[in-house]
C-alpha positions in Angstrom: 106.7 108.7 132.7 104.5 109.4 135.5 103.4 112.6 134.1 102.3 111.0 130.8 101.0 107.8 132.1 103.3 105.9 129.6 101.5 102.5 128.6 104.2 101.6 125.9 108.1 102.1 126.3 110.6 101.8 123.6 113.9 100.3 125.0 117.3 99.0 123.8 119.9 96.4 125.0 122.1 99.3 126.3 119.4 100.9 128.4 116.9 98.1 129.3 118.2 97.5 132.8 118.0 101.1 133.5 114.5 101.9 131.9 113.2 98.8 133.8 114.3 99.9 137.1 112.9 103.3 136.7 109.4 101.7 135.5 109.4 99.3 138.8 107.9 102.3 140.6 105.0 102.8 138.5 101.6 101.7 139.8 100.3 100.3 136.1 101.7 97.8 133.9 103.6 98.8 130.7 104.6 96.9 127.6 108.1 97.1 126.3 109.0 97.5 122.7 112.4 96.8 121.7 114.4 98.0 118.6 117.7 96.6 117.2 117.7 93.3 119.0 115.9 91.0 121.7 115.1 92.4 124.9 113.9 90.0 127.4 110.2 91.0 128.1 109.8 93.0 125.2 108.0 92.8 121.9 110.8 93.4 118.9 109.4 96.2 116.6 111.1 94.1 113.7 108.8 91.2 114.4 105.8 93.8 114.4 106.9 95.0 110.9 108.2 92.1 108.9 105.7 89.5 110.4 102.9 91.5 109.1 102.1 90.5 105.5 100.2 93.9 105.2 97.3 92.2 103.3 94.6 94.6 105.2 96.3 97.9 104.1 96.8 100.0 101.1 100.2 99.8 99.9 102.2 102.6 97.9 105.6 101.0 97.5 107.9 103.2 95.0 106.4 106.5 96.2 108.4 108.9 98.5 107.3 111.7 100.9 109.8 114.4 102.0 109.0 116.6 105.1 110.7 119.6 106.2 108.9 119.8 109.5 110.2 119.6 113.2 110.7 115.9 114.0 108.4 116.5 117.1 105.5 117.9 115.3 102.0 116.2 114.9 102.0 116.2 111.0 105.6 114.7 111.0 104.4 111.7 113.3 101.5 111.3 111.4 103.1 111.1 108.2 105.6 108.6 109.5 102.9 106.3 110.7 101.1 106.5 107.5 104.0 105.7 105.5 105.0 102.6 107.6 101.5 101.3 107.0 101.4 101.6 103.3 105.1 101.1 102.5 105.8 104.6 101.4 109.4 106.0 101.8 109.6 108.7 104.4 112.4 111.5 104.2 112.3 114.0 107.2 114.6 117.2 107.2 114.0 118.7 110.4 116.0 121.8 109.8 115.1 124.2 106.7 118.5 125.2 105.0 118.1 127.1 101.7 121.4 125.7 100.3 120.7 121.9 101.1 116.9 121.7 100.7 116.7 121.6 97.0 119.7 119.3 97.1 117.7 116.9 99.1 114.8 117.1 96.8 117.1 116.3 93.9 118.5 113.3 95.5 115.5 111.8 96.8 112.9 112.8 94.1 109.8 112.7 96.3 106.5 112.4 95.0 105.0 114.8 97.6 106.6 117.6 99.9 105.2 118.2 103.3 106.2 121.8 104.1 105.4 125.0 106.4 103.9 127.8 104.5 107.1 129.8 104.9 109.1 127.2 103.1 106.5 127.3 100.4 106.9 131.2 100.1 110.5 130.6 99.7 110.1 128.3 97.0 107.8 130.6 95.1 110.1 133.5 95.3 113.7 131.7 95.1 115.3 132.0 91.5 117.2 129.0 92.5 114.1 126.6 92.3 113.8 127.2 88.3 117.2 125.6 88.3 116.0 122.3 89.1 113.6 119.8 87.5 111.0 119.1 89.9 108.7 117.3 87.5 108.5 114.5 89.8 106.9 116.0 92.4 103.0 115.6 92.4 101.9 117.1 95.6 102.8 119.9 98.1 101.2 119.7 101.5 101.2 122.6 103.8 100.3 122.7 107.4 101.1 124.9 110.6 99.8 128.2 109.5 97.2 129.7 107.2 98.0 129.4 103.7 97.6 132.9 102.1 95.7 132.8 98.7 98.6 135.0 97.1 101.1 132.3 98.1 98.9 129.8 96.7 98.5 131.6 93.4 102.4 132.1 93.4 103.1 128.4 93.7 100.4 127.4 91.2 102.2 129.7 88.6 105.6 128.2 89.5 104.6 124.7 89.8 101.6 124.4 87.7 101.8 120.5 87.6 101.7 120.2 91.5 98.6 119.5 93.4 98.3 121.5 96.5 96.9 120.5 100.0 96.2 122.4 103.2 95.9 120.2 106.4 94.2 121.6 109.6 94.9 120.2 112.8 96.3 120.5 116.3 98.5 118.8 118.8 95.7 118.2 121.3 93.5 116.8 118.6 95.6 115.7 115.9 94.1 116.2 112.2 90.7 117.7 111.9 90.3 118.5 108.4 92.1 117.8 105.1 91.5 118.2 101.1 92.5 114.6 100.5 90.4 113.0 97.9 89.6 109.8 99.7 86.9 111.6 101.7 86.3 114.9 100.2 82.8 116.1 100.3 80.8 116.5 97.1 80.7 119.9 95.8 77.1 121.0 95.5 77.5 123.8 93.2 80.5 123.2 91.0 79.3 126.1 88.6 80.2 128.5 91.6 83.3 126.7 92.6 86.6 128.5 91.9 90.0 126.5 92.6 93.6 127.2 92.4 96.5 124.6 92.5 93.6 122.1 93.2 92.2 123.8 96.4 89.1 125.2 96.8 89.0 128.9 97.3 86.1 131.2 98.4 85.2 134.9 99.2 83.6 136.0 102.4 83.5 139.7 103.5 85.3 140.8 100.2 88.3 138.5 101.5 89.6 135.4 99.7 90.1 132.2 101.7 91.8 129.0 100.9 90.0 125.6 102.2 91.6 123.1 104.3 89.3 120.5 103.2 86.7 118.6 105.1 86.4 117.0 108.5 88.4 113.8 108.8 86.0 110.8 109.8 84.8 110.9 113.4 85.5 114.6 113.8 82.9 116.8 114.7 83.0 120.8 114.7 81.2 124.0 115.3 81.3 127.5 114.9 80.3 129.6 117.8 80.1 133.5 118.5 83.2 134.7 120.3 81.4 136.8 122.8 78.2 134.7 123.3 79.1 131.1 122.3 76.1 130.7 120.3 76.2 128.5 117.3 76.7 130.2 113.8 75.5 129.0 110.5 77.6 128.5 107.4 79.5 131.4 105.8 79.7 133.1 109.3 83.2 133.9 111.0 83.3 132.7 114.6 85.4 130.5 116.9 86.1 127.1 115.9 85.4 124.1 118.4 86.2 120.6 117.7 85.3 117.3 119.1 87.2 113.8 118.4 87.4 110.3 119.9 90.9 110.7 120.3 91.7 114.0 121.9 94.3 114.2 124.6 94.0 113.3 128.1 95.4 116.5 129.6 98.5 118.8 129.6 101.8 118.0 131.5 101.9 119.7 134.8 98.5 120.9 134.7 95.4 119.5 136.6 92.5 117.7 134.6 90.5 120.7 135.8 92.7 123.1 133.8 92.1 120.9 130.7 88.4 120.5 131.3 88.2 124.5 131.3 89.2 124.2 127.6 86.1 122.2 126.8 82.6 123.4 126.5 79.6 121.4 127.8 79.4 119.1 125.2 83.0 118.1 125.3 84.0 120.2 122.4 87.4 121.6 122.4 88.4 125.4 122.1 90.9 125.7 119.2 91.4 129.4 119.7 91.0 129.7 115.8 88.6 132.0 113.7 87.1 130.0 111.1 83.8 129.0 108.9 82.3 126.6 106.9 80.8 126.8 103.3 77.8 125.1 102.0 80.1 122.2 100.8 81.4 121.4 104.5 84.8 122.7 103.5 86.8 124.3 106.6 88.4 128.0 106.1 90.8 129.0 108.7 91.0 132.8 109.1 93.1 133.7 111.9 94.3 132.9 115.6 92.1 134.4 117.9 94.8 135.7 120.0 96.0 137.7 117.0 92.8 139.4 116.3 92.7 143.1 117.8 90.2 145.8 118.0 90.1 149.0 116.2 87.5 151.0 118.1 84.7 148.2 118.4 85.5 146.4 115.2 87.4 143.2 115.2 90.4 143.3 112.8 92.3 139.9 111.4 95.7 140.6 110.8 95.9 138.0 107.9 93.3 140.0 105.7 95.9 143.1 105.9 98.8 140.7 105.4 97.3 139.2 102.0 96.8 142.8 100.8 100.0 143.9 101.5 101.6 140.5 99.9 99.7 141.4 96.9 102.2 144.5 96.3 104.7 143.7 93.6 107.6 144.7 95.8 106.8 142.9 98.8 108.3 139.5 99.5 106.7 138.6 102.8 105.1 140.7 105.9 103.6 140.4 109.5 100.7 142.5 110.8 100.3 142.9 114.8 98.1 145.0 116.7 99.7 147.7 118.8 97.9 149.5 121.7 96.4 153.0 121.1 94.7 155.3 123.5 92.3 156.5 120.9 91.4 153.6 118.9 92.1 150.6 121.4 94.7 149.2 119.0 96.1 150.0 115.4 97.8 147.7 113.0 101.5 147.7 112.6 103.1 145.9 109.6 106.6 144.6 109.3 107.7 144.3 105.6 110.4 142.5 104.0 110.9 143.6 100.3 112.0 141.7 97.5 115.8 142.0 96.4 116.3 145.1 94.4 112.9 146.4 95.1 111.8 149.8 96.6 108.8 151.1 98.0 107.9 153.7 100.8 105.6 153.4 103.7 103.0 155.9 102.4 102.7 153.7 99.0 102.4 150.5 101.1 99.4 152.3 103.2 97.8 153.5 100.0 97.9 150.1 98.5 96.1 148.7 101.5 93.7 151.6 102.0 92.4 151.2 98.3 91.7 147.6 98.5 90.9 147.1 102.4 87.1 147.3 102.7 87.4 147.0 106.6 87.6 150.0 109.0 90.3 152.4 107.6 
């Protein structure tokens, strides 16, 4: 409690005395919130919920969200709070299991699914999905890593009635961008706009990228040159820095100076992600900066090579990393998972990439 400067503490009858004795040594006041019964000196959560008539909030009674995300993730917490505010049913499956996941969907019939991209990839490739009626699913939201355009295409073909959303955020600054319709920017050139699964996609440097939507209210962002820190214009890849009024106060077991080192002179937080904006204010995440490696003097983005490999008909999934090389600084190494029953050689994969990759072969 001292490390995180707790101001609000959730207690219950069985542990109330123990918690109160622990908080007695704190140098600041705390507010107790109780659940499952009244506790002296606390505000019952039940009163906060049932005595609020909800007149000032949008309601979505009858709708249901099913999440397959770690229950400590920021996305899970954010969705939980949202569902509480609007009256939407919240179902969380903290651990993904192929055998039971589709059973949960069939049982609860959620309007929306909130998934990591690797689960979305499984849904695209699994033959079991076709055995279930998923017509009640209206929306799939992905978060946690970049959504490849090949995966988005496969999802759109398998579930053409589903609207896909991609969120971008971090634990330190919560949600930064979303494709949600309630604040999405106007598309200035619709005749040049291409969408897939409802998501805007665009090409830059001959690579196709999927939009994360536009910045959320109160969020600010800028793209800077990785080497010089100079601000870059639209349609140019660089390091993404963000600023929000609700960013975290710091890291546990690190000094405030350590956290301030993550901020620039204007208070913008370094996300460590390579990104760019288009002319319609849509944000596109390209790669984690730590994943980028150098081939001679050129920066190589593993996600770009992964996208090309995943386009091969025999490939189920892949991951690309940079490995040290005394001649070139780094070389790309791909770990490839083939679809069941498929066969392909290393040379065929390399030729497949070389014929499509316009980078530094």
